[in-house]
C-alpha positions in Angstrom: 71.6 42.5 -121.4 74.7 43.2 -123.3 75.9 46.9 -123.6 76.7 48.5 -127.1 78.2 51.8 -126.2 77.7 54.2 -129.5 77.8 52.1 -132.3 77.9 53.5 -135.5 74.8 53.5 -138.1 76.6 51.1 -140.0 76.4 48.5 -137.1 73.0 48.8 -136.3 71.3 46.1 -138.5 73.4 43.5 -137.0 72.6 44.7 -133.9 69.1 44.8 -134.5 69.0 41.2 -135.4 66.9 39.1 -134.0 68.3 35.5 -132.1 67.9 32.8 -135.2 66.5 29.8 -134.3 66.8 26.8 -136.7 63.2 25.7 -137.1 64.3 22.8 -139.7 63.3 20.3 -137.1 59.4 21.9 -136.2 58.8 22.8 -139.8 59.2 18.8 -140.1 57.0 18.1 -136.9 54.5 20.4 -138.1 53.7 19.3 -141.2 53.2 16.1 -140.4 50.8 16.9 -137.2 49.0 19.3 -140.7 49.3 16.1 -142.8 47.4 14.1 -139.8 44.8 16.9 -139.5 43.6 17.0 -142.6 43.2 13.4 -143.3 41.8 12.4 -139.4 40.1 15.4 -138.7 38.7 14.8 -134.8 40.5 11.2 -134.2 44.1 13.5 -134.6 43.0 16.4 -132.5 41.8 14.1 -129.5 45.2 12.3 -129.9 47.0 15.1 -129.8 45.1 16.5 -127.0 46.3 13.3 -125.4 49.8 13.7 -126.1 50.6 17.2 -125.9 48.3 18.6 -123.4 47.7 15.7 -121.1 43.9 15.7 -122.0 41.5 12.9 -122.6 39.1 15.0 -124.7 35.7 13.1 -125.5 33.7 16.2 -127.0 35.7 19.0 -129.1 32.9 21.5 -128.2 32.1 23.0 -125.3 28.7 23.4 -124.1 26.8 26.0 -122.3 27.1 24.0 -119.1 30.6 24.7 -119.3 30.2 28.4 -120.4 28.3 29.0 -116.9 30.0 27.1 -114.5 33.3 28.9 -115.6 31.6 32.6 -114.9 30.9 31.3 -111.6 34.6 30.0 -111.1 35.8 33.8 -111.7 36.0 36.3 -109.0 33.7 39.8 -109.2 37.0 42.0 -109.7 38.2 40.1 -112.4 34.7 39.7 -114.3 34.7 43.9 -113.6 38.0 44.5 -115.1 37.4 42.3 -118.0 33.8 44.2 -118.9 35.9 47.7 -118.7 38.7 46.2 -121.0 35.8 44.9 -123.2 34.2 48.5 -122.8 37.7 50.6 -124.3 38.4 48.2 -126.8 34.9 48.3 -128.2 35.1 52.0 -128.3 38.4 52.6 -129.6 37.7 49.8 -132.4 34.1 51.1 -133.4 35.8 54.5 -134.4 37.6 52.6 -136.9 34.3 52.4 -138.7 34.6 54.1 -142.0 31.7 55.6 -144.3 30.7 54.8 -147.6 31.8 58.0 -149.7 31.2 57.7 -153.7 33.4 59.3 -156.0 32.7 61.0 -159.4 36.2 60.6 -160.9 34.5 62.2 -164.4 31.2 63.2 -165.2 29.2 60.3 -164.9 31.5 57.9 -163.5 31.0 56.8 -160.0 33.4 54.7 -157.6 33.1 54.0 -154.1 34.2 51.4 -151.2 32.8 49.2 -149.1 33.9 47.3 -146.1 32.0 43.8 -145.6 33.2 41.1 -142.2 35.2 38.2 -143.6 32.2 35.3 -143.5 34.6 33.0 -140.9 37.1 33.6 -139.0 39.0 31.4 -136.6 40.7 32.7 -133.3 43.7 30.7 -131.6 44.1 31.7 -127.8 46.8 29.9 -126.3 46.2 28.5 -122.9 49.5 26.7 -121.8 51.7 28.4 -119.5 49.7 32.0 -119.4 46.4 31.5 -120.7 45.5 35.0 -122.8 42.0 35.5 -122.1 42.8 39.0 -122.6 43.7 38.4 -126.6 39.8 36.9 -126.6 39.0 40.3 -126.2 41.4 41.8 -128.6 40.0 39.3 -131.5 36.1 38.8 -130.5 35.4 42.5 -130.1 36.6 43.8 -133.3 34.9 40.6 -135.2 31.5 41.1 -133.7 32.0 44.6 -134.6 32.9 44.1 -138.4 30.1 41.8 -138.7 32.1 38.3 -139.2 29.0 35.5 -139.8 30.8 33.2 -138.0 33.3 33.2 -135.3 35.0 30.0 -133.6 37.7 29.9 -131.3 40.0 27.4 -130.4 42.3 26.8 -127.5 43.9 23.8 -125.5 42.5 22.0 -122.6 44.3 21.2 -119.3 45.1 17.9 -118.0 41.5 17.5 -116.7 40.2 18.4 -120.5 38.6 21.6 -119.1 39.1 25.2 -120.8 40.5 28.3 -118.0 37.2 29.5 -117.1 38.3 33.6 -117.9 38.8 32.7 -121.5 35.6 31.2 -121.7 34.2 34.2 -119.6 35.2 36.7 -121.9 34.3 34.4 -125.1 30.7 34.3 -123.5 30.0 38.3 -123.1 31.9 38.3 -126.5 29.1 36.2 -127.9 31.2 33.3 -129.0 29.3 30.5 -129.2 31.6 27.9 -130.9 34.3 26.8 -128.8 36.8 24.2 -129.1 38.9 22.1 -127.3 42.2 22.2 -129.8 45.7 23.6 -129.3 48.6 23.9 -131.0 49.4 23.8 -134.6 46.5 21.0 -134.5 44.1 23.6 -133.9 45.7 25.7 -137.0 45.3 22.9 -139.3 41.4 22.3 -137.8 40.4 25.7 -138.6 42.3 25.8 -141.9 40.8 22.2 -143.3 37.5 22.2 -141.0 37.0 18.7 -139.3 33.9 16.6 -138.3 33.5 19.2 -135.5 35.5 22.1 -136.0 34.0 24.2 -139.1 37.0 25.3 -142.2 37.4 29.2 -141.6 38.6 32.2 -144.4 41.1 33.5 -141.9 42.9 32.9 -138.4 44.1 35.2 -135.9 45.8 34.7 -132.2 49.5 34.5 -131.1 51.3 31.5 -130.0 54.4 29.5 -129.5 57.0 28.3 -132.1 54.8 25.4 -133.6 51.5 27.2 -133.9 53.7 30.1 -135.7 55.0 27.7 -137.9 51.7 26.1 -138.7 49.9 29.4 -139.4 52.9 30.5 -142.0 53.1 26.4 -143.7 49.2 26.7 -144.0 49.1 30.5 -145.7 48.2 29.1 -149.0 45.5 27.5 -147.8 44.1 30.3 -145.0 44.6 33.7 -144.5 46.1 35.0 -141.4 46.7 38.1 -139.4 50.2 38.7 -139.7 53.7 37.0 -139.8 54.8 36.8 -136.1 57.4 35.7 -133.9 58.5 36.1 -130.4 57.1 39.0 -128.5 59.4 42.2 -127.8 59.5 46.1 -126.7 62.1 48.5 -126.7 62.6 51.4 -124.5 64.2 55.0 -125.3 65.1 56.5 -122.0 66.6 59.6 -121.4 67.7 61.2 -118.1 64.0 62.1 -117.5 63.0 58.6 -116.9 62.0 56.2 -114.1 64.5 53.5 -113.5 62.1 51.1 -111.7 59.3 52.3 -114.3 61.5 51.1 -117.3 63.0 48.1 -116.0 59.5 47.0 -115.1 58.3 47.3 -118.4 61.5 45.1 -119.5 60.4 42.8 -117.3 57.1 42.8 -118.1 57.8 41.9 -121.9 60.7 39.3 -120.3 58.3 37.5 -118.7 56.7 36.2 -121.8 59.0 33.5 -122.9 62.3 32.9 -122.8 62.7 34.0 -126.7 61.2 37.2 -125.9 63.7 40.0 -126.9 64.0 43.2 -124.2 66.0 46.2 -125.9 67.1 49.4 -124.1 68.3 52.9 -125.6 69.4 55.8 -123.6 71.3 58.7 -123.9 72.8 58.3 -120.1 74.9 55.6 -119.1 73.8 56.2 -115.4 70.6 55.8 -116.7 71.0 52.3 -118.0 73.2 51.1 -115.1 70.2 52.0 -112.6 67.8 50.7 -115.0 70.1 47.0 -114.5 69.6 47.4 -110.8 66.5 48.0 -110.5 65.9 45.1 -112.8 67.9 42.5 -110.3 65.8 43.8 -107.5 62.7 43.4 -109.0 63.1 40.0 -110.9 64.0 38.6 -107.5 59.7 38.2 -106.9 59.1 37.0 -110.3 57.4 33.9 -110.5 58.2 33.7 -113.6 62.2 35.0 -112.9 63.4 32.1 -115.2 61.6 32.7 -117.7 62.6 36.7 -117.4 66.7 35.7 -116.8 66.5 33.3 -120.3 65.0 36.5 -122.4 67.4 38.8 -120.5 70.7 37.2 -121.7 69.0 37.6 -125.5 68.9 41.2 -124.9 70.6 44.0 -125.5 71.5 47.7 -124.1 72.4 50.5 -126.7 74.2 54.0 -125.5 73.5 56.5 -127.7 74.8 59.9 -128.5 71.3 61.8 -128.6 67.5 61.3 -129.0 67.6 61.5 -132.5 69.9 58.5 -132.8 67.9 56.5 -130.3 64.7 57.2 -132.7 66.2 56.6 -136.2 67.8 53.3 -133.8 64.3 52.4 -133.5 63.1 52.9 -136.7 65.5 50.6 -137.8 64.6 48.0 -135.5 60.8 48.3 -135.9 59.9 47.2 -132.6 56.4 45.3 -132.0 56.3 47.3 -128.7 57.8 51.1 -128.3 57.9 52.8 -124.9 59.6 56.6 -125.0 60.3 57.1 -121.4 61.7 60.6 -122.5 61.4 64.5 -121.6 59.7 65.4 -124.9 58.2 61.9 -125.6 55.1 63.4 -127.5 57.3 65.3 -130.0 59.4 61.8 -130.7 56.3 59.9 -131.4 55.4 61.8 -134.4 59.0 60.8 -135.8 58.4 56.9 -135.3 57.7 55.4 -138.7 58.3 51.7 -138.1 56.7 50.3 -134.6 53.7 47.9 -133.8 52.3 50.0 -130.7 53.9 53.3 -129.5 53.5 54.0 -125.1 54.3 57.8 -124.5 55.8 59.1 -121.3 56.5 57.4 -117.9 53.1 56.8 -117.2 51.9 54.9 -120.5 53.2 51.5 -119.5 53.0 48.4 -122.2 50.8 46.7 -119.8 47.9 49.3 -120.1 47.9 48.3 -123.9 48.4 44.4 -123.4 45.2 44.7 -121.7 42.5 47.5 -121.4 43.6 50.9 -122.7 41.7 50.1 -125.8 44.4 49.4 -128.7 45.2 45.9 -129.7 47.4 43.8 -128.6 48.3 41.8 -131.7 50.9 43.2 -133.2 53.7 42.4 -135.5 56.7 41.1 -134.7 60.5 40.3 -135.7 61.0 43.8 -137.4 57.5 42.9 -139.4 56.4 46.3 -138.4 58.6 48.2 -140.8 55.7 46.9 -143.3 52.9 45.9 -141.0 50.4 46.9 -138.6 48.6 45.6 -135.9 45.3 44.3 -135.8 42.3 46.8 -136.3 39.3 46.5 -137.3 40.1 46.4 -140.9 41.9 43.3 -140.2 38.5 41.2 -140.3 37.2 43.0 -143.3 37.6 42.9 -146.9 37.6 46.3 -149.0 34.9 45.6 -152.2 35.2 48.3 -154.7 32.2 49.4 -156.8 31.6 51.6 -160.1 29.0 52.7 -162.0 29.0 54.4 -165.0 25.9 56.3 -167.3 25.8 56.3 -170.7 26.9 59.8 -170.4 29.7 58.6 -168.4 30.9 55.4 -170.4 31.4 58.0 -173.6 33.1 60.3 -171.4 35.7 57.6 -170.2 35.6 55.3 -173.9 38.4 57.3 -176.0 40.5 56.5 -173.1 40.1 53.2 -172.1 40.3 51.7 -175.9 43.3 53.5 -176.2 44.9 52.3 -173.5 43.2 48.5 -174.6 44.7 48.8 -178.0 48.3 49.8 -177.1 48.3 46.9 -174.8 46.9 44.7 -177.4 43.6 43.6 -175.3 41.0 43.9 -178.3 38.7 42.5 -176.4 38.8 44.7 -173.8 38.1 47.5 -176.4 35.4 45.8 -178.1 33.6 45.7 -174.6 33.9 49.5 -174.8 33.0 49.9 -179.1 30.2 47.6 -178.5 27.9 49.6 -176.4 28.7 53.2 -178.2 27.4 51.4 -181.4 24.1 50.9 -179.1 
């Protein structure tokens, strides 16, 4: 990790830059896959399953027998953990429901807003080096609470043509029945356009590699997506009260996601930074994904700042996906955060808790998008429809205002729509 000592605010934007990747070749490759799936449907999906996953897929749909078999392949403790995580996620997202509030803006004019679940949504679940069954819970649970009519799930098969049993089990307990063996950019294209087997959806959710991300970006004119996304990231603010072993574990837990993940450490204490670096070396030696973590750490940075005020200001400029406050007055600091996907307060709030089971959603904006975007929530699966009802009295009360404004904008038909009613 590269160390920056007391950089002035003028240097912060440059330090906050994420690693740049030239995606020109990826964009071209993904566009060809999208066009192929649009034209050839299931045939293209099976071809790419063979090419990219090494799997011979005869039937794209997962059947009931496969779902039931998956349950028997998991140990009791893991199934218990999945159920506990599901319960917490349900509790947190169910609390986000809003009652309909009717507001009388003036006598006889009543307005309200109603939340309606998106009828058809698609969930993409990575299944390669890390089968993210936790993401099934993060997306399917709020989708069910929102009342989405049709939920389909796409995830890549292994070389035997099977889907990881934990993904299938999580889908089963969330009530998802439409599960398909399709991964990568081709799965995103299938959900965007529809194939003989996979239905077209209105909005696509879920993380993925750079090919999946590129496909979602290219298809935004065809289908809605959850949010812009890039490689995963974490920023930790640590003062002299932080526990070096804890912070090192948090940084490594993010670094092991992928070689393009970014890890940031801000501290007011140079000795703390040194102690954390020592801990990272010790802990990384036992990680199965050490090579991946080491590659991520090469692109990562440590920033030594004068005080916590400066640390907060830097963090708000960086706008991290995950922010951990390992500080003395972490709760007070949290109130001053204006740009972050999800915040973890204090030494006993590791990012892993939010990734799996605390209840908050782990599908979050990356690459600085937390400055403008929220993470996935119940609202992500809903449309907000506004309503208004005017009585005769209400129309009369508002008529002069509307007609004056319409006339000023030279929209005579708008004015007439009011005037013709007044004549009646």
